[in-house]
C-alpha positions as CSV (number, residue, x, y, z in Angstrom):
1,M,0.1,-0.2,0.1
2,S,1.1,3.5,-0.8
3,R,1.6,6.3,1.9
4,T,2.7,9.5,0.1
5,V,3.6,12.7,2.1
6,K,4.3,15.7,0.0
7,A,7.5,17.4,1.4
8,A,9.4,20.8,0.8
9,I,12.6,22.6,1.6
10,V,12.5,26.5,1.4
11,Q,15.6,27.4,0.4
12,A,15.8,31.3,0.9
13,A,17.9,34.0,2.4
14,P,17.0,34.8,5.9
15,V,16.6,38.3,7.5
16,P,20.0,38.1,9.4
17,L,19.8,39.6,13.0
18,A,16.2,41.2,12.7
19,I,14.2,38.1,14.1
20,D,10.8,39.8,14.2
21,H,11.3,40.5,10.6
22,G,12.5,37.1,9.8
23,I,9.3,35.6,11.6
24,A,7.1,37.6,9.1
25,M,9.1,36.5,6.1
26,L,9.0,32.7,7.4
27,A,5.1,32.9,7.5
28,D,5.3,34.0,3.8
29,H,7.4,31.3,2.9
30,I,5.3,28.9,4.9
31,C,2.2,30.0,2.7
32,D,4.1,29.3,-0.4
33,A,4.8,25.7,0.7
34,I,1.1,25.4,1.8
35,D,0.2,26.5,-1.7
36,A,2.6,24.0,-3.3
37,G,0.7,21.1,-1.2
38,A,3.5,20.5,1.3
39,Q,2.7,18.7,4.3
40,V,6.1,19.0,5.8
41,V,8.6,22.0,5.1
42,A,12.0,22.2,6.2
43,F,14.3,25.5,6.4
44,G,17.8,25.5,7.1
45,E,20.0,26.0,10.2
46,T,19.2,29.3,12.2
47,F,17.1,30.5,9.6
48,L,15.6,33.0,11.9
49,G,18.2,35.5,12.9
50,G,20.6,34.0,10.0
51,Y,23.8,31.9,10.5
52,P,26.6,33.8,11.9
53,L,28.7,34.3,9.0
54,W,31.2,36.6,10.5
55,L,32.7,33.8,12.8
56,D,34.0,32.0,9.3
57,E,34.4,34.8,7.0
58,A,35.7,38.0,9.0
59,P,39.4,37.9,10.1
60,G,39.7,38.6,13.4
61,A,36.2,37.8,14.6
62,A,37.8,35.5,17.2
63,I,40.3,38.0,18.7
64,W,39.5,38.5,22.4
65,D,37.2,41.2,23.0
66,H,36.8,42.1,19.5
67,P,34.3,45.1,19.6
68,G,32.2,43.8,16.3
69,T,31.9,40.5,17.5
70,R,30.7,41.6,21.1
71,A,28.2,44.0,19.4
72,L,26.7,41.4,17.3
73,H,26.7,38.7,20.0
74,A,24.4,41.4,22.2
75,I,22.2,41.8,19.1
76,I,21.4,38.3,18.8
77,L,21.2,37.8,22.5
78,D,18.6,40.6,22.4
79,Q,16.8,39.4,19.4
80,A,16.8,35.6,20.0
81,I,13.8,33.3,20.3
82,R,12.8,32.7,24.0
83,P,11.0,29.9,25.6
84,N,7.5,30.0,24.8
85,D,8.0,33.2,22.7
86,P,4.8,34.9,21.9
87,R,6.2,36.3,18.6
88,L,5.9,32.8,17.1
89,A,2.4,32.7,17.7
90,P,1.4,33.7,14.1
91,I,3.7,30.3,12.7
92,Q,1.7,28.1,15.3
93,T,-1.4,29.7,13.8
94,L,-0.5,28.9,10.2
95,V,0.6,25.6,11.3
96,D,-2.6,24.6,13.5
97,R,-5.1,25.9,10.5
98,S,-3.1,24.2,7.7
99,G,-2.1,20.9,9.4
100,I,1.7,21.3,8.0
101,I,4.6,20.3,10.0
102,V,7.6,23.1,10.0
103,S,11.1,22.6,10.8
104,V,12.9,25.7,11.0
105,G,16.3,26.8,12.7
106,A,16.8,29.8,15.2
107,H,19.0,31.5,17.7
108,E,17.2,30.7,20.8
109,R,18.0,32.4,24.2
110,V,18.4,30.2,27.3
111,R,18.6,32.6,30.4
112,T,21.9,34.4,29.2
113,T,23.2,32.1,26.7
114,L,22.6,31.4,23.0
115,T,21.7,28.1,21.6
116,N,21.4,26.9,18.0
117,T,18.0,25.4,17.7
118,Q,15.8,23.6,15.4
119,F,12.4,23.8,16.0
120,I,9.5,21.4,14.9
121,F,6.3,23.3,14.6
122,R,3.5,20.7,14.5
123,P,-0.6,21.3,14.4
124,N,-2.0,21.7,17.7
125,F,0.9,21.2,19.8
126,P,3.7,23.2,21.2
127,P,6.8,23.2,19.0
128,I,9.6,20.7,19.7
129,G,13.1,22.4,20.2
130,H,16.4,20.5,19.5
131,R,19.5,22.3,20.7
132,K,22.6,21.6,19.0
133,L,24.6,19.4,21.3
134,V,28.2,20.3,20.2
135,P,28.8,23.7,18.2
136,T,31.5,23.5,15.7
137,H,34.8,25.1,15.8
138,G,34.3,28.7,15.9
139,E,30.3,28.4,16.5
140,R,31.5,27.9,20.3
141,L,32.0,31.8,20.3
142,I,28.4,32.2,20.4
143,W,26.4,29.1,21.1
144,G,26.4,27.0,24.1
145,R,25.7,23.1,24.3
146,G,22.4,21.6,24.3
147,D,21.4,18.4,26.2
148,G,19.9,15.2,25.9
149,S,16.4,16.6,27.0
150,T,16.0,17.9,23.1
151,I,16.6,14.6,21.4
152,D,13.1,13.9,20.2
153,V,10.8,13.5,17.4
154,H,7.3,14.6,16.5
155,Q,5.1,11.6,15.8
156,A,2.8,12.2,13.0
157,E,-0.2,10.0,12.0
158,W,1.9,8.8,9.1
159,G,5.4,8.6,10.9
160,N,7.8,10.3,12.9
161,V,9.8,13.4,12.1
162,G,13.3,14.6,13.5
163,N,16.2,16.7,13.1
164,L,19.9,17.1,13.7
165,I,21.8,20.1,12.9
166,C,25.0,20.3,10.6
167,W,28.0,18.3,11.9
168,E,25.7,16.6,14.4
169,H,25.5,14.2,11.6
170,W,28.9,12.9,12.2
171,M,28.4,12.2,15.8
172,P,27.7,8.2,15.6
173,F,25.7,8.2,19.0
174,A,23.5,11.1,18.0
175,R,22.6,9.5,14.8
176,A,22.0,6.1,16.9
177,A,19.5,8.0,19.2
178,M,17.7,9.3,16.2
179,H,17.8,5.9,14.5
180,H,16.0,4.5,17.8
181,Q,13.2,6.9,17.2
182,S,12.3,5.6,14.0
183,E,12.2,8.5,11.8
184,A,10.0,8.6,8.6
185,I,11.3,12.1,7.7
186,H,14.5,13.6,8.8
187,I,15.5,17.1,8.4
188,A,19.3,17.7,8.1
189,A,19.9,21.5,8.6
190,W,22.9,23.0,7.2
191,P,23.7,26.4,6.5
192,S,24.8,25.6,2.9
193,V,24.7,21.8,1.7
194,R,28.4,21.6,0.6
195,E,29.5,18.3,-1.2
196,M,30.8,16.7,1.9
197,Y,27.7,17.7,3.8
198,L,25.6,16.1,0.8
199,I,27.5,13.0,1.4
200,A,26.5,13.1,5.4
201,S,22.8,13.4,4.4
202,R,22.8,10.6,1.7
203,H,24.6,8.5,4.6
204,Y,22.0,9.1,7.2
205,A,19.3,8.4,4.9
206,F,20.8,5.3,3.6
207,E,21.8,4.3,7.4
208,G,18.5,5.3,9.4
209,R,16.4,3.8,6.3
210,C,14.3,7.1,6.1
211,F,13.7,10.4,3.8
212,V,16.2,13.1,4.7
213,L,15.3,16.9,3.8
214,A,18.7,18.4,3.7
215,A,18.1,22.1,4.0
216,G,20.2,24.8,3.2
217,T,20.1,28.6,2.9
218,I,21.6,31.3,0.9
219,Q,23.1,34.7,2.4
220,T,25.3,37.6,1.0
221,R,27.0,40.1,3.0
222,D,24.8,42.7,1.9
223,D,22.1,40.7,3.5
224,V,24.0,40.8,6.8
225,L,24.4,44.5,6.5
226,A,20.7,45.0,5.6
227,G,19.5,43.0,8.7
228,L,21.8,45.1,10.8
229,E,20.0,48.4,9.8
230,L,16.7,46.7,10.7
231,V,17.9,46.6,14.3
232,G,19.6,50.1,14.5
233,G,22.9,49.5,13.2
234,D,26.2,49.4,15.2
235,A,29.6,51.0,13.9
236,D,31.7,48.2,15.4
237,A,29.3,45.6,14.2
238,Q,29.1,47.1,10.8
239,A,33.1,47.2,10.4
240,L,33.3,43.4,11.4
241,I,30.8,42.8,8.5
242,L,32.4,44.7,6.1
243,D,35.5,43.0,6.9
244,M,33.8,39.7,5.2
245,P,34.1,39.1,1.4
246,A,31.6,41.1,-0.7
247,G,28.8,38.7,-2.6
248,Q,27.3,35.7,-1.6
249,L,28.6,33.5,1.2
250,Q,26.1,30.5,1.7
251,F,25.1,28.6,-1.5
252,G,22.0,26.4,-0.8
253,G,22.5,23.3,-2.6
254,S,19.4,21.6,-0.6
255,A,18.4,18.2,-1.4
256,I,15.6,15.5,-0.8
257,I,16.9,12.1,-0.5
258,A,15.3,8.5,-0.3
259,P,15.8,5.9,2.1
260,D,18.2,4.3,-0.5
261,G,20.5,7.4,-0.4
262,N,19.4,8.6,-3.8
263,I,18.7,12.2,-4.6
264,I,15.1,12.9,-5.4
265,A,15.4,16.5,-5.9
266,Q,18.1,19.2,-5.5
267,A,18.6,22.8,-5.5
268,G,21.3,25.0,-7.0
269,D,22.8,28.2,-5.3
270,D,19.6,30.4,-5.8
271,A,16.5,30.8,-3.8
272,D,14.2,27.8,-4.5
273,I,11.3,25.4,-3.4
274,L,12.0,21.8,-3.6
275,V,8.9,19.7,-3.5
276,A,8.7,16.1,-3.8
277,D,6.1,13.0,-3.1
278,L,7.5,10.7,-0.6
279,D,6.5,7.2,-0.8
280,L,6.8,5.9,2.8
281,A,6.4,2.3,1.8
282,A,9.9,2.6,0.5
283,I,11.2,2.8,4.1
284,G,10.0,-0.9,4.8
285,R,11.5,-1.9,1.3
286,A,14.7,-0.5,2.4
287,L,14.6,-2.1,6.1
288,T,14.7,-5.3,4.3
289,S,18.5,-5.6,4.2
290,L,19.3,-3.2,6.9
291,D,17.8,-2.3,10.1
292,T,20.5,-0.5,12.4
293,D,18.2,-0.2,15.3
294,G,17.0,-3.7,14.9
295,H,18.2,-6.9,12.8
296,Y,21.6,-5.3,11.9
297,A,22.3,-4.2,15.5
298,R,24.3,-6.1,18.2
299,P,22.9,-5.2,21.6
300,D,24.7,-8.1,23.2
301,I,27.9,-6.2,22.3
302,F,27.2,-2.7,21.9
303,E,25.2,-0.4,24.4
304,L,24.1,3.3,24.2
305,R,22.7,4.8,27.4
306,I,20.6,8.3,26.5
307,D,20.4,10.9,29.3
308,K,17.5,12.7,28.4
309,R,17.5,15.0,31.6
310,A,17.6,18.7,31.0
311,R,20.8,20.3,32.4
312,H,20.3,23.7,34.0
313,G,23.6,24.0,36.0
314,V,21.8,24.8,39.2
315,T,19.3,22.6,41.0
316,E,17.1,24.1,43.2
317,A,16.4,22.1,46.5
318,E,13.8,22.7,48.7
319,D,15.1,23.8,51.9
320,P,15.6,20.4,54.2
321,L,15.0,22.7,57.4
322,A,11.6,24.1,56.0
């Protein structure tokens, strides 16, 4: 029996830094995906707020107390999504009314620290947020670490939907934890889907016997400058951004991948909406030869323990003398 889900990747430029404006644009993109008939739609890493390109592209960004880095960090911290953020209500309303599932990356503020979070908005339920477990290399200048409490999936009536962010796809235990949750569709969120990132996404699809939406974004230096103006501008931040090369710095490359690792649809380096019908029966056919969480596992030899407790750093215990 054929069970088909229509999936889409919106490959677009974010509104860097100005998250309120980014939320409004996100709603427009979701409406476009709804018009295309999508039931699941994916956006790339930190689409709300934009990927912090200066960490890779601006020489000197990592210098201790660099005024531009400090200014940009303060802007994102002020703009970032908060837990139960009311600004996301229009997105939840769109999801509730249409029945669509939306995965989108954002800068999230957890008390006074930023995290790289990929949200799954689902109809009539609060969004699930997965916080990146290990920021990669220069990203540690801006994002803290997530914990096991955000390793989760959404259980849709036709199958489970989950996500990982960027280089988490090279964390074998993270992949195993997700495969254990039997994803039908996995969102692999990237800044750009470079050649090696596409290899990781195809490997994940083959290993996990699931469909993968490898979602990238596009972004230019001018996008970042325009976003800075929307939040009031800052001379130090502008100077650091101008140290980045001019022109396009993120190049999309999004792809929709089948459980056998084959590419169903792929974008170039321009704005695009990829749409594909996913035949979920292909998952069962693929599991015939490989089920890494089942008949191809050796639990008598290997064991993975996952700590899903939230780690707050401070535990407020009741006064034992009270």
